[in-house]
C-alpha positions in Angstrom: 0.0 0.0 0.0 1.4 3.3 -1.0 0.4 7.0 -1.4 2.3 9.3 -3.7 2.0 13.1 -3.3 3.2 15.9 -5.5 4.0 19.4 -4.2 3.3 22.0 -6.9 4.7 24.9 -4.9 8.1 26.4 -5.9 8.6 26.9 -2.1 9.8 23.4 -1.0 9.1 24.0 2.7 6.2 26.4 2.3 2.6 26.2 3.1 1.6 23.7 0.5 4.4 21.4 1.6 3.2 21.7 5.2 -0.4 20.8 4.3 0.7 17.7 2.4 3.0 16.7 5.3 0.0 16.8 7.8 -2.0 14.5 5.5 0.9 12.1 4.8 1.8 11.9 8.5 -1.7 10.6 9.2 -1.4 8.1 6.4 2.0 7.0 7.7 0.5 6.4 11.2 -1.8 3.8 9.6 1.2 1.9 8.3 0.9 3.0 4.7 4.0 3.9 2.8 4.2 7.5 1.5 6.4 9.5 -0.8 6.5 13.2 -1.6 7.8 14.5 -4.9 8.7 18.1 -5.6 7.1 19.4 -8.8 7.0 23.2 -8.2 10.1 25.0 -9.3 11.3 22.0 -11.4 11.5 21.8 -15.2 8.2 20.4 -16.4 7.3 20.8 -20.1 3.8 21.4 -21.2 1.9 18.9 -23.3 2.4 19.5 -27.0 -0.7 17.5 -28.1 1.6 15.3 -30.3 -0.6 12.2 -29.6 2.5 10.0 -29.5 1.3 8.5 -26.2 -1.8 7.3 -28.1 0.3 5.7 -30.8 3.1 4.2 -28.6 1.1 2.8 -25.6 4.3 2.5 -23.6 3.3 4.4 -20.4 5.6 7.2 -21.4 5.4 10.7 -22.8 7.8 11.2 -25.7 9.2 14.3 -23.9 11.8 12.5 -21.8 14.1 15.3 -20.5 12.1 16.1 -17.4 10.6 14.2 -14.4 7.1 13.5 -15.7 7.7 9.9 -16.9 9.3 9.0 -13.6 6.3 10.5 -11.9 3.8 8.6 -14.1 5.5 5.3 -13.1 5.2 6.2 -9.4 1.5 7.1 -9.9 0.8 3.8 -11.7 2.2 1.9 -8.7 0.4 3.9 -6.0 -2.9 3.2 -4.4 -3.6 6.9 -3.9 -2.4 10.1 -5.5 -2.3 13.5 -3.8 -1.7 16.6 -5.9 -1.1 19.9 -4.0 -0.7 23.4 -5.2 -0.6 26.9 -3.9 -3.5 29.0 -5.3 -2.5 31.1 -8.3 -5.3 33.4 -9.3 -7.9 30.7 -8.3 -5.9 28.1 -10.2 -3.0 25.7 -10.0 0.7 26.4 -10.6 1.9 26.1 -14.2 4.1 23.2 -13.3 1.2 21.2 -11.8 -1.0 22.0 -14.8 1.7 20.8 -17.3 2.4 17.8 -15.1 -1.3 16.8 -14.9 -1.9 17.3 -18.6 0.9 15.0 -19.6 0.5 12.4 -16.8 -3.2 12.0 -17.2 -3.1 12.0 -21.0 -0.5 9.1 -20.9 -2.7 7.3 -18.4 -5.7 7.6 -20.6 -3.7 6.5 -23.7 -2.6 3.3 -21.8 -6.0 1.9 -20.8 -6.9 4.4 -18.0 -4.2 3.1 -15.7 -5.2 5.5 -12.8 -8.8 4.1 -12.9 -10.2 3.2 -9.5 -7.3 4.8 -7.6 -8.0 7.4 -4.9 -7.1 11.0 -5.5 -6.9 14.1 -3.3 -6.3 17.7 -4.3 -4.9 20.1 -1.8 -4.5 23.9 -2.1 -2.9 26.5 0.1 -4.4 30.0 -0.3 -3.8 33.5 1.0 -7.5 34.5 1.1 -9.6 32.6 -1.4 -9.6 30.7 -4.7 -8.4 27.4 -3.3 -11.8 25.7 -4.0 -11.3 26.4 -7.7 -7.7 25.1 -7.6 -8.8 21.8 -5.9 -11.7 21.6 -8.3 -9.3 21.7 -11.2 -7.3 18.8 -9.8 -10.5 16.9 -9.1 -11.5 17.2 -12.7 -8.4 15.2 -13.7 -9.3 12.5 -11.2 -12.9 12.4 -12.4 -12.2 12.0 -16.1 -9.7 9.3 -15.2 -12.3 7.1 -13.4 -10.7 7.8 -10.0 -12.3 8.4 -6.6 -11.8 11.8 -4.9 -11.1 12.0 -1.2 -12.5 14.7 1.0 -12.4 15.7 4.6 -14.6 17.7 7.0 -14.2 20.8 4.9 -12.6 21.8 1.6 -9.0 20.4 1.2 -7.4 23.8 1.8 -5.9 26.1 4.4 -5.0 29.8 4.6 -1.5 31.3 4.9 0.6 33.8 3.0 4.1 33.6 4.5 5.8 30.1 4.9 4.4 28.5 8.0 1.3 30.7 8.2 -0.9 27.7 7.5 0.1 26.3 10.9 -2.1 28.9 12.5 -5.2 27.8 10.6 -6.4 25.2 13.0 -9.4 24.2 11.0 -7.2 23.8 7.9 -4.7 21.6 9.7 -7.4 19.5 11.1 -8.9 19.2 7.7 -5.6 17.9 6.4 -5.3 15.4 9.2 -8.8 14.1 8.6 -8.0 13.9 4.9 -5.0 11.7 5.7 -7.2 9.5 8.0 -9.8 9.2 5.2 -7.3 8.2 2.6 -5.8 5.6 4.9 -9.2 4.2 5.8 -10.2 4.0 2.1 -6.9 2.2 1.1 -7.2 -0.3 3.9 -10.9 -1.0 3.1 -10.2 -1.6 -0.6 -7.2 -3.8 0.2 -9.2 -6.0 2.7 -11.6 -7.4 0.1 
């Protein structure tokens, strides 16, 4: 059992990272292996709509000089996928958008390999817009036949400067319950 998470913030130890860590810590307490991959601030090429993944069916994007193919392999092996982003004008970061476009296109081209996995979108926000960012992520899950994980409130928390989210008690509690819900789902679906 494994959960793979992707941090779309260019701030490696910023608010988005902290939110993901709270969720992953709860998942880890349940004995489920976790991994966090840094996407924000890394080189991630956008999809060029070349359709080679539809021709090749090799679980790869033809663009092979960035980290996306490695991430696709990790996603294919995971039971659950968390994608986290800071809120950029009520949306996701450009790296996360490019990453999702390519990863989910390759997955569809190869028999919907993410189908029936669990997905969770997380967003850090200064004031508002995070629901739109999480909704964007959830659209990728939905079109891929995945299940979306929720918590007691929207999967977001407020904070501007690095560490500010730690003062959003409701947001942190939301992340912890999200982690508990993901762990519960994985254990239930593995105990068939």
